[in-house]
Residue, then its C-alpha position, 0 to 999 in steps of 0.5 A: m580687491s587685487v588681481t594676481y598675475a605672473a611676470i617674467l624677469p628679463v634675466r637668465e636664472v644664472a644671474v639670480s643664482f649668482l646673486s643668491g650665492l653672493l647673498h648666501a656668502e654674505r649671510q654666512r660671513l655675518g653668521t646669520r643662522a638658518g631660518t632666521r630670515s623672512l626670505g631665502c637667498f633666491k627669493q631675496a635675489v629676485l626681490v633685489i633684481r626686480w627693484l634694480i631692473d623694474g624699479t618696483r616699489i618696495s611696498q609692492l615687493a613686500s606685498d608680493n613676498t608676504i613680508s613687512r614693508s620695513t623688511g622689504y626695505a632691509y632686503h632691498s638695501l644695497r649694503c651687501l651689494r656695494t662690495m659685490w656690485g661690479r661682479f653682479r652688474n657684469s653677470l647681469s648684463i651678460s645674462r640678460s635675455p635677448 
């Protein structure tokens, strides 16, 4: 049996939207067709931020998003974030809720 609960990330929505936009741009650059990914850019951004901030286990992130663990590992991959990490880190630190 499991217990469902809601949680709040200690970042402003603008940080999630910023990362979501970066992920969307990366998908466009790669030519990813619409509807071919398990998660949309916003949900993927939340997954990545949870992993970065809280260190949430990939298996938990996958379960929370109803995706396979291997997909969770693919989504948390910082492959596309490597090129944009500086911009995102600055946005995240500026956007943290007090």
